[in-house]
C-alpha positions as CSV (number, residue, x, y, z in Angstrom):
1,M,0.0,0.1,0.0
2,E,1.1,3.6,-0.8
3,E,2.5,5.3,2.2
4,Y,1.6,8.9,2.9
5,D,3.3,11.7,4.7
6,L,0.3,12.0,7.4
7,C,3.0,12.3,10.3
8,N,5.7,14.7,11.2
9,S,9.1,13.6,9.9
10,D,11.1,14.3,12.8
11,P,9.3,12.5,16.0
12,E,11.8,14.1,18.2
13,A,10.2,17.6,17.4
14,V,6.6,16.3,18.0
15,T,4.7,16.8,21.2
16,F,1.1,15.0,22.0
17,D,-1.5,17.2,20.7
18,R,-4.5,16.4,22.5
19,D,-6.9,18.9,20.9
20,R,-6.2,17.2,17.5
21,H,-7.3,13.8,18.9
22,V,-10.3,15.1,20.7
23,Y,-11.4,16.7,17.3
24,F,-10.5,13.0,15.4
25,M,-12.6,11.2,18.1
26,S,-15.4,13.7,18.2
27,M,-15.6,13.1,14.3
28,M,-15.4,9.4,14.3
29,Y,-18.4,9.9,17.2
30,Q,-20.5,11.9,14.8
31,L,-20.0,10.1,11.5
32,L,-17.5,7.1,10.8
33,P,-16.0,7.0,7.4
34,S,-17.4,4.9,4.6
35,H,-14.8,2.2,5.0
36,Y,-16.0,1.1,8.5
37,Q,-19.5,-0.1,6.9
38,Y,-18.2,-3.6,6.9
39,E,-17.8,-3.1,10.9
40,E,-21.8,-2.1,11.4
41,I,-22.1,-5.3,13.4
42,N,-19.3,-3.9,15.8
43,R,-20.5,-0.7,16.1
44,L,-20.7,-0.7,20.0
45,T,-17.3,-1.7,20.1
46,L,-16.6,1.2,17.8
47,A,-18.5,3.4,20.2
48,Y,-16.5,2.2,22.9
49,F,-13.2,3.1,21.6
50,V,-14.6,6.8,20.8
51,I,-16.4,7.4,24.2
52,S,-13.5,5.9,26.2
53,G,-11.0,7.6,24.2
54,L,-12.9,10.9,24.6
55,D,-13.0,10.2,28.3
56,I,-9.2,9.8,28.8
57,L,-8.9,12.9,26.7
58,R,-10.8,14.7,29.2
59,A,-13.4,15.5,26.8
60,L,-16.5,13.7,27.5
61,D,-18.4,16.8,27.2
62,R,-18.4,16.6,23.6
63,I,-21.4,14.1,23.5
64,D,-24.8,14.0,24.9
65,K,-24.3,11.3,27.8
66,E,-27.9,10.8,28.2
67,E,-28.5,9.9,24.5
68,A,-25.2,7.6,24.4
69,M,-26.7,5.6,27.6
70,S,-30.0,5.1,26.4
71,W,-28.7,3.8,22.9
72,V,-26.4,1.4,24.9
73,L,-29.2,0.3,27.0
74,S,-31.2,-0.5,24.1
75,L,-29.1,-2.9,22.8
76,Q,-29.2,-5.4,25.6
77,A,-31.1,-8.7,24.9
78,H,-34.1,-9.7,27.2
79,P,-36.1,-13.0,27.3
80,I,-39.4,-12.8,25.8
81,T,-41.0,-15.3,27.8
82,A,-40.4,-16.3,31.5
83,G,-39.7,-19.9,30.0
84,Q,-36.8,-18.4,28.0
85,L,-34.8,-17.9,31.4
86,E,-33.8,-21.3,31.3
87,D,-33.1,-21.9,27.4
88,G,-29.4,-21.6,27.6
89,Q,-29.4,-18.2,25.7
90,F,-26.6,-15.2,26.8
91,Y,-28.8,-12.1,27.8
92,G,-26.0,-9.8,27.1
93,F,-25.8,-6.6,24.5
94,H,-26.2,-6.8,20.8
95,G,-23.1,-5.4,18.8
96,S,-25.3,-3.1,16.9
97,R,-29.0,-2.3,15.8
98,S,-28.6,-4.7,12.8
99,S,-27.9,-7.7,14.8
100,Q,-31.6,-7.3,16.8
101,F,-33.4,-7.8,13.3
102,Q,-34.8,-10.9,12.4
103,S,-33.7,-12.7,9.7
104,S,-35.7,-13.5,6.7
105,D,-34.5,-16.9,6.6
106,T,-36.7,-18.8,9.4
107,I,-34.4,-21.5,9.7
108,T,-31.5,-19.4,10.9
109,A,-33.7,-16.6,12.5
110,M,-31.8,-15.2,15.5
111,L,-33.4,-12.6,17.6
112,N,-30.7,-12.9,20.2
113,G,-27.3,-12.0,18.8
114,S,-25.7,-10.7,22.1
115,H,-22.0,-10.9,22.2
116,L,-19.6,-11.1,25.3
117,A,-17.3,-8.8,23.8
118,S,-20.1,-6.5,23.0
119,T,-21.3,-6.8,26.6
120,Y,-17.9,-5.8,28.1
121,C,-18.0,-2.7,25.7
122,A,-21.6,-1.8,26.6
123,I,-20.7,-1.9,30.5
124,S,-17.7,-0.4,30.0
125,I,-19.5,2.7,28.4
126,L,-22.3,3.0,30.9
127,K,-19.4,2.7,33.8
128,I,-17.6,5.6,32.0
129,L,-20.7,7.6,31.7
130,G,-21.4,7.2,35.3
131,Y,-24.7,5.0,34.8
132,D,-25.7,3.3,37.8
133,L,-24.9,0.0,37.0
134,S,-27.2,-1.7,39.7
135,L,-30.2,-0.6,37.5
136,I,-29.1,-3.4,34.8
137,D,-30.5,-6.7,35.5
138,S,-27.2,-8.3,36.5
139,D,-28.4,-11.2,37.9
140,L,-30.2,-12.2,34.4
141,L,-26.9,-11.1,32.2
142,L,-24.4,-13.0,34.8
143,K,-26.5,-16.2,35.3
144,S,-26.9,-16.5,31.3
145,M,-23.1,-15.8,31.1
146,K,-22.1,-18.4,33.2
147,N,-23.8,-20.7,30.3
148,L,-21.0,-19.8,28.0
149,Q,-18.3,-21.1,30.2
150,Q,-16.9,-24.2,28.9
151,P,-15.8,-27.5,30.8
152,D,-12.0,-26.2,30.5
153,G,-12.8,-22.9,31.9
154,C,-12.7,-21.1,28.6
155,F,-15.6,-18.9,27.2
156,I,-17.5,-19.1,24.0
157,P,-18.7,-15.4,22.8
158,N,-22.3,-16.3,22.6
159,H,-24.6,-19.0,23.1
160,N,-24.4,-20.2,19.4
161,G,-20.8,-20.9,19.8
162,G,-17.9,-19.5,18.0
163,E,-14.2,-19.0,18.8
164,R,-13.0,-20.0,22.5
165,D,-10.0,-18.5,23.7
166,L,-8.6,-16.0,26.6
167,R,-10.3,-12.8,24.8
168,F,-13.5,-14.1,26.1
169,V,-12.1,-15.2,29.6
170,F,-11.1,-11.3,30.0
171,C,-14.6,-10.1,28.8
172,A,-16.2,-12.2,31.5
173,A,-13.8,-11.5,34.2
174,A,-14.0,-7.5,33.2
175,I,-18.3,-8.0,33.5
176,C,-18.2,-9.6,36.7
177,S,-15.8,-7.2,38.3
178,M,-17.8,-4.0,36.9
179,L,-21.0,-5.3,38.0
180,N,-19.4,-6.4,41.2
181,S,-20.3,-9.9,41.3
182,W,-18.7,-12.9,40.4
183,S,-21.8,-15.1,40.2
184,G,-21.2,-15.3,36.2
185,M,-17.9,-17.4,36.2
186,D,-16.3,-20.3,37.8
187,C,-13.0,-18.2,38.8
188,Q,-10.9,-21.7,39.6
189,K,-11.8,-23.1,36.4
190,A,-11.0,-19.8,34.5
191,K,-7.6,-19.5,36.4
192,E,-6.6,-23.2,35.5
193,Y,-7.3,-22.2,31.8
194,I,-5.5,-19.3,31.8
195,L,-2.1,-21.0,33.5
196,K,-2.6,-23.6,30.5
197,C,-2.1,-20.9,28.0
198,Q,1.3,-19.6,29.3
199,S,3.9,-20.8,26.7
200,Y,7.3,-21.9,26.9
201,D,8.9,-18.5,26.3
202,G,6.9,-16.8,29.0
203,G,4.0,-15.0,26.9
204,F,0.6,-16.3,26.6
205,G,-1.3,-17.6,23.6
206,L,-4.9,-17.5,23.1
207,T,-5.5,-21.0,23.7
208,P,-3.1,-23.7,25.2
209,G,-0.2,-24.5,23.1
210,S,-0.6,-21.5,20.7
211,E,2.1,-18.8,19.8
212,S,2.5,-16.2,22.4
213,H,0.6,-13.0,21.5
214,G,0.6,-9.5,23.2
215,G,-3.0,-9.0,23.1
216,A,-3.5,-12.5,24.3
217,T,-1.0,-11.9,27.4
218,Y,-2.9,-8.8,28.6
219,C,-5.9,-10.7,28.6
220,A,-4.2,-13.3,30.7
221,V,-2.5,-11.1,33.2
222,A,-5.7,-8.8,33.5
223,S,-7.9,-11.5,34.0
224,L,-5.7,-13.1,36.9
225,K,-5.6,-9.7,38.4
226,L,-9.3,-9.1,38.2
227,I,-10.0,-12.6,39.7
228,G,-7.7,-11.8,42.4
229,C,-5.0,-14.5,41.4
230,F,-2.4,-12.2,40.5
231,E,-0.1,-11.0,43.5
232,E,0.7,-7.4,44.3
233,D,4.2,-6.2,43.4
234,P,5.0,-9.6,41.8
235,L,8.4,-8.7,40.9
236,T,9.3,-8.3,44.7
237,K,8.4,-12.0,45.7
238,D,10.0,-15.0,45.1
239,A,9.5,-16.9,42.0
240,S,8.0,-19.9,43.8
241,C,5.5,-17.6,45.1
242,H,3.8,-16.8,41.5
243,T,0.8,-18.2,40.3
244,I,2.6,-17.9,36.9
245,N,6.3,-17.7,35.7
246,V,6.6,-14.0,36.2
247,P,10.3,-13.9,35.5
248,L,9.9,-15.8,32.0
249,L,6.9,-13.5,31.5
250,L,8.8,-10.4,32.0
251,D,11.6,-11.5,29.9
252,W,9.4,-12.3,27.1
253,C,7.6,-8.7,27.4
254,M,10.9,-6.8,27.4
255,Q,12.1,-8.7,24.4
256,K,8.9,-7.3,22.4
257,Q,10.4,-3.5,22.4
258,D,11.9,-3.3,19.2
259,E,14.6,-1.3,18.0
260,D,12.5,1.5,16.7
261,G,10.9,1.8,20.3
262,G,7.5,0.2,19.6
263,F,6.4,-2.8,20.7
264,Q,5.9,-6.1,18.6
265,G,2.7,-8.1,19.2
266,R,4.8,-11.3,18.3
267,S,8.3,-12.2,17.9
268,N,9.6,-11.2,14.4
269,K,6.6,-8.9,13.6
270,P,6.9,-5.0,13.1
271,S,6.3,-2.7,15.9
272,D,2.6,-1.5,16.0
273,T,0.9,1.2,17.9
274,C,-2.1,-1.3,19.9
275,Y,1.1,-3.0,21.4
276,A,2.4,-0.3,23.3
277,F,-0.8,-0.7,25.4
278,W,-1.3,-4.4,25.3
279,I,2.2,-5.3,26.2
280,G,2.8,-1.9,28.2
281,G,-0.2,-2.6,30.2
282,V,1.2,-5.9,31.4
283,L,4.5,-4.6,32.1
284,R,2.5,-1.8,34.4
285,M,0.6,-4.6,36.1
286,L,3.9,-6.4,36.8
287,G,5.2,-3.2,38.2
288,A,7.8,-3.2,35.6
289,N,6.9,-0.2,33.6
290,K,10.1,1.5,34.7
291,L,12.2,-0.9,32.7
292,I,10.5,0.2,29.3
293,N,12.7,2.6,27.3
294,T,9.8,5.5,27.7
295,G,11.6,7.8,25.5
296,A,12.1,5.5,22.5
297,L,8.3,4.3,23.0
298,R,7.0,8.0,22.8
299,R,9.1,8.7,19.6
300,F,7.7,5.4,18.0
301,L,4.0,6.5,19.1
302,F,4.6,10.3,17.7
303,S,5.6,8.9,14.6
304,C,2.1,7.4,14.2
305,Q,0.4,10.5,15.4
306,S,-1.5,11.9,12.5
307,E,-1.7,15.6,11.7
308,Y,-5.2,15.0,11.5
309,G,-5.4,13.6,14.9
310,G,-5.7,9.9,15.7
311,F,-3.0,7.2,15.5
312,S,-2.4,4.7,12.9
313,K,-0.9,1.1,13.2
314,F,2.7,1.9,11.5
315,P,4.5,5.3,10.9
316,G,3.1,7.0,7.8
317,S,-0.3,5.2,7.5
318,W,-3.8,6.5,8.0
319,P,-5.3,6.9,11.4
320,D,-8.0,4.6,12.5
321,V,-10.2,4.4,15.6
322,Y,-8.7,1.1,16.9
323,H,-5.2,2.5,16.9
324,S,-5.9,5.8,17.9
325,Y,-7.6,4.5,21.1
326,Y,-4.8,2.6,21.9
327,G,-2.3,5.0,21.3
328,V,-4.0,7.4,23.5
329,C,-4.2,4.3,26.1
330,A,-0.4,4.1,25.7
331,L,0.4,7.6,26.6
332,S,-2.1,7.4,29.5
333,L,0.2,4.6,30.8
334,L,3.5,7.0,30.2
335,N,1.8,9.5,32.5
336,E,1.0,12.1,29.7
337,A,0.0,15.2,31.5
338,D,-3.2,15.9,29.5
339,L,-4.8,12.3,30.0
340,K,-6.7,10.7,32.6
341,P,-4.7,7.7,34.3
342,L,-6.0,4.1,33.7
343,R,-7.2,1.4,35.3
344,T,-5.1,-0.8,33.5
345,E,-6.6,-4.4,33.9
346,L,-10.2,-3.1,32.9
347,G,-9.0,-1.0,29.8
348,I,-10.8,2.1,30.9
349,S,-9.9,5.2,32.9
350,E,-9.8,5.0,36.8
351,V,-13.6,5.6,37.4
352,S,-15.5,4.1,40.5
353,E,-14.0,0.8,42.0
354,S,-14.8,-2.6,40.9
355,V,-14.2,-5.9,43.2
356,S,-12.4,-9.1,42.8
357,P,-14.2,-12.3,44.3
358,S,-14.0,-13.0,47.8
359,K,-11.2,-15.4,48.9
């Protein structure tokens, strides 16, 4: 693909331009570019990137909070009859309005297309906007969510099946934490599944035996922290005290910071803006963020900062919502002055406290 000179050619001379990023996120909130149309089914996830991004940028005043909350709440699935409460379906949140439409094919018609990732995004948005989460029918949501947990402790994203990996373990743990109830998952089984995903090199794969990956490693460590199975200040503890192999994990994370200052998601891959959060967040949870070459990481991130606002995946590319959000998150982890601090294990700003399961 042809590269565009969208970024300042000298990252050393660039500083964080908050106003441009606020403008970019505000524009994405009002009207997404046409090439996002294939992501319509994930509209709630896109809204999460934009609304949480504006929150971290201290610019939530750019949106109508009541309107946004009303829209999110309208996407929750509910049983039509009392008999459906025991039908094994997941009553979470749809990813968009289109997934609530009944198919014209009566054989495959599905009124309830709620998804675990969409539900994480929905509850995160509501929490950010200050909605009273006790008003949600959390008993229904969590009881039905437990149906998604598999015998090995992993989760599938919806009651119709789909992929099963650490992403959905994280979504379930974050949902339980934000709703202040752990009735929606068997934490011990989830922990056992997570431990099986740590690879020989210290990182975590999405499933047991798969290649270590930055996003999967974040999901593993964040889930363990949310569940309450991750020690405080793990680097100060004897290795035998750890639930996971922390020294090997630390070594894997540090090896992922490349010569250009950015982080790779996997070995022998180019640096990518989003992994500054995924792996930078793991190092923050390990208490090892001081080991990051922050100057080099800032230079990489600023080389991906567009003059129009937002961040791109690689230097010289167009900015997009996903990488713009995680670029802002990464700079928050680096204590950028204009940004709110993050609750790293939840992936949102430090809003009201959530809880871990009781021991």
